[in-house]
C-alpha positions in Angstrom: -134.7 33.3 117.3 -131.1 32.5 117.4 -130.3 35.5 115.2 -131.6 38.9 114.0 -130.2 40.3 110.5 -130.3 43.9 110.9 -130.3 45.9 107.5 -130.4 49.6 107.7 -132.2 50.8 104.4 -132.2 54.2 102.6 -134.0 54.7 99.0 -132.5 51.6 97.8 -135.8 49.5 96.8 -134.5 47.4 94.3 -131.2 46.9 96.2 -133.2 45.9 99.2 -135.6 43.5 97.5 -132.2 41.8 95.9 -131.0 41.3 99.3 -134.1 39.9 100.9 -134.6 37.5 97.9 -131.0 36.4 99.4 -132.0 36.2 102.6 -135.0 34.2 101.6 -132.9 31.6 99.9 -130.9 31.1 102.8 -129.8 27.0 103.5 -128.9 25.5 106.9 -129.1 29.0 108.5 -130.1 28.9 112.4 -133.7 30.2 113.0 -133.5 34.0 112.3 -135.5 37.0 111.7 -135.1 40.2 109.8 -135.4 43.5 110.9 -135.6 46.4 108.2 -135.0 49.9 109.2 -136.4 52.4 106.9 -134.3 55.8 106.8 -136.7 57.5 104.5 -139.3 59.3 105.7 -141.2 58.7 102.9 -141.1 54.9 103.6 -139.7 53.7 100.4 -138.8 50.1 101.9 -142.3 49.6 103.1 -143.7 48.2 99.6 -140.9 45.5 99.1 -140.8 44.6 102.9 -144.7 44.0 102.8 -144.6 41.9 99.5 -141.8 39.7 101.4 -143.4 39.6 105.0 -145.2 36.0 104.6 -142.1 34.5 103.1 -139.3 35.5 106.0 -140.1 36.3 109.5 -139.5 40.0 108.8 -140.2 43.5 110.8 -140.0 46.8 109.0 -139.4 49.8 111.4 -139.2 53.4 110.1 -137.0 55.9 111.3 -137.6 59.0 110.0 -134.8 60.9 111.4 -131.5 61.0 109.1 -128.6 58.8 110.8 -127.4 55.5 109.9 -125.9 54.7 113.6 -129.5 55.5 115.0 -130.8 53.0 112.3 -128.6 50.1 113.2 -129.3 51.3 117.0 -133.2 50.7 116.2 -132.9 47.3 115.1 -130.5 46.1 117.7 -133.1 47.7 120.1 -135.6 45.5 118.4 -133.8 42.4 118.9 -133.6 39.8 121.3 -131.6 37.4 119.7 -128.3 35.8 120.7 -126.4 36.8 117.8 -127.1 39.9 115.3 -126.1 39.9 111.9 -125.7 43.3 109.9 -125.4 43.5 106.0 -126.6 46.5 104.1 -129.4 46.9 101.4 -126.9 47.2 98.2 -125.5 43.7 99.3 -126.4 40.1 98.2 -125.8 37.2 100.6 -124.4 33.9 99.8 -126.8 31.1 100.1 -124.9 29.8 102.8 -124.0 33.3 104.4 -125.7 32.9 107.6 -125.0 29.3 108.3 -121.3 30.1 107.8 -121.6 33.0 110.0 -123.1 31.1 112.6 -121.0 28.2 112.5 -117.8 30.1 113.1 -118.8 32.3 115.8 -120.2 29.0 117.6 -117.0 27.0 116.8 -114.6 29.8 117.8 -116.6 31.1 120.7 -116.0 34.6 118.9 -117.8 37.9 120.1 -117.7 38.8 116.0 -117.4 37.5 113.0 -116.5 38.9 109.9 -117.2 37.7 106.1 -115.7 38.3 102.4 -117.2 40.8 100.5 -116.9 40.7 96.5 -117.7 43.9 94.5 -120.4 43.8 91.6 -120.4 47.1 89.4 -123.2 48.1 87.0 -120.4 49.6 85.1 -117.0 48.0 85.6 -114.7 50.8 86.5 -111.8 52.0 84.4 -108.7 49.3 85.4 -106.7 52.3 86.9 -109.7 52.9 89.3 -110.2 49.1 89.7 -106.2 48.7 90.7 -106.0 51.6 93.0 -109.6 51.7 95.0 -111.3 48.3 94.9 -108.4 45.8 95.5 -109.4 42.6 96.6 -108.8 42.2 100.5 -106.3 39.8 101.4 -106.9 36.2 102.1 -107.7 35.7 105.6 -107.9 32.0 106.7 -111.3 30.6 108.1 -111.1 31.2 112.0 -108.2 33.4 112.0 -108.1 36.4 114.1 -108.9 40.0 113.2 -107.6 43.4 114.1 -110.6 45.7 114.8 -109.6 47.9 111.7 -110.8 45.3 109.4 -114.4 45.3 111.1 -117.2 46.6 108.9 -121.2 45.9 109.1 -121.7 44.9 105.5 -120.6 41.2 106.8 -120.8 40.8 110.4 -122.3 38.7 112.8 -122.1 40.0 116.4 -122.7 38.1 120.0 -125.0 40.6 121.7 -123.8 39.6 125.1 -120.2 41.1 123.8 -122.0 44.6 122.7 -120.9 47.8 125.0 -124.2 48.7 125.1 -127.3 45.9 124.5 -129.9 48.7 123.2 -127.8 51.7 121.3 -124.2 50.2 120.4 -123.4 52.8 117.8 -122.6 56.4 118.5 -125.0 58.6 117.0 -122.7 61.4 116.5 -121.3 59.5 113.7 -125.1 59.3 112.2 -124.3 61.5 109.1 -120.7 61.0 108.6 -120.1 57.5 109.1 -117.6 54.7 110.3 -120.1 54.2 113.1 -119.3 50.2 112.6 -115.5 50.6 113.2 -115.8 52.7 115.9 -118.1 50.2 117.6 -115.8 47.3 117.0 -112.4 49.6 118.0 -114.4 50.2 121.4 -115.4 46.4 121.5 -111.6 45.6 120.9 -110.4 47.9 123.6 -112.5 46.0 126.1 -111.0 42.4 124.9 -113.4 41.4 122.3 -112.0 38.6 119.8 -113.0 38.6 116.2 -112.4 36.2 113.7 -113.0 35.7 110.0 -115.5 33.5 108.0 -115.6 32.7 104.3 -119.3 33.7 104.3 -119.4 35.7 101.4 -121.7 39.0 100.4 -121.6 40.6 97.3 -122.0 44.3 97.0 -123.5 45.9 94.2 -121.8 49.5 93.3 -123.6 51.9 91.0 -121.6 54.2 88.5 -121.5 57.0 90.9 -119.3 54.9 93.4 -116.8 53.6 91.0 -115.6 56.5 90.4 -112.0 58.4 91.2 -114.0 61.2 92.7 -116.1 59.1 95.0 -113.0 57.3 96.2 -111.6 60.4 96.8 -114.3 61.6 99.2 -114.5 58.1 101.1 -110.7 58.3 101.7 -111.0 61.6 103.2 -113.8 60.6 105.2 -112.1 57.1 106.5 -109.2 59.4 107.7 -111.2 61.3 109.8 -112.9 58.0 111.4 -109.7 56.7 111.8 -108.2 60.0 113.8 -111.8 59.6 115.5 -110.9 56.3 117.0 -107.5 56.6 117.8 -107.3 60.3 118.6 -110.2 61.1 120.8 -108.4 61.1 123.6 -105.7 63.4 122.5 -105.5 67.2 123.4 -104.1 70.1 123.2 -100.3 69.8 121.9 -100.5 66.1 121.4 -103.3 66.4 119.0 -102.0 69.2 117.3 -98.8 67.6 117.1 -100.5 64.3 115.7 -102.4 66.7 113.1 -99.4 68.7 112.0 -97.8 65.0 111.2 -100.5 63.5 109.0 -100.7 67.1 107.2 -97.1 66.7 106.2 -97.8 62.8 105.1 -100.4 64.2 102.9 -98.5 66.8 101.3 -95.7 64.4 100.9 -98.0 61.7 99.3 -99.8 64.0 96.9 -96.5 65.5 95.5 -95.3 61.9 95.2 -98.0 61.0 93.2 -97.2 63.6 90.6 -94.4 62.0 88.5 -96.2 58.5 88.9 -98.7 60.0 86.9 -96.5 59.9 83.9 -96.2 56.0 84.2 -99.1 54.7 85.8 -102.8 56.7 86.8 -103.1 53.9 89.3 -100.0 54.1 91.4 -100.7 58.0 91.2 -104.2 57.7 92.4 -103.0 55.1 95.1 -100.8 58.3 96.5 -103.5 60.5 95.9 -106.0 58.6 97.8 -103.7 58.0 100.9 -102.7 61.6 100.9 -106.5 62.1 101.3 -106.8 59.8 104.2 -103.9 61.7 106.0 -105.4 64.9 105.1 -108.8 63.8 106.7 -107.0 63.1 110.1 -105.5 66.3 109.9 -109.0 67.7 109.2 -110.7 65.7 112.0 -108.3 67.2 114.7 -109.0 70.9 113.5 -112.9 70.2 114.2 -114.0 69.3 110.2 -115.5 66.0 109.2 -117.0 65.3 106.1 -120.7 64.5 106.3 -120.8 61.5 103.9 -124.6 60.4 104.5 -125.8 63.8 104.4 -126.4 64.1 100.8 -126.6 60.5 99.8 -129.9 60.4 97.6 
């Protein structure tokens, strides 16, 4: 196979079915297989995978021990394709998704290619939440070089030879925390990997529980910890505590700045508070506290 599509799935059989149907409808794609790693010990993804195994080159693997990084590693280890595409079980791929990723990767000799993500909501969130937490990403021309901090695994196409570890590239220490994707791509960038943008599009479906200010607050806090893990991992002692103190001060300043904005714009206030929580997440990471975002996911 030229490409393997890696899907880490946990208790989203309907979303997984939608995704697999979109993979079945791919047009102009290179020869590819689909590897689904089910992280639900009860095997909730098994039935939908079994129903489609004759319509896709599909392999189903069960990983009963909770952890998103170990699921991604299982899929990587099970594949020997030249490229590995990553997409999530709450996504739907456009018909030319895989073909576009492959074309850009080959034409640019890229180590990884990242496509576009468009949100679709079961219930449209309030306008002030949409304006603060779900802004459309900036437009990037196809083939343009991307920085590691704009990477993600819900629309990525990675050259296997560029992975720092061909069997287990994701850090399992982040299994229940998340951020294992950006951590990998930061390490790849440090080794000289080149990332480029593609017009390949996926649609990410958000249930109501992930379209609230509370969810955005938790995600912002966790994102701060993830960024600190990447950027500060080699800092210790006084240098680390200085960074943490600066992040805490920035968090307090942003929290206070949000208060007067509340009178005129809830969106502007929320934007301040989300940035405040991201800085707080950095400071918390420095003193050993991380938010295990994936521990309590249903």
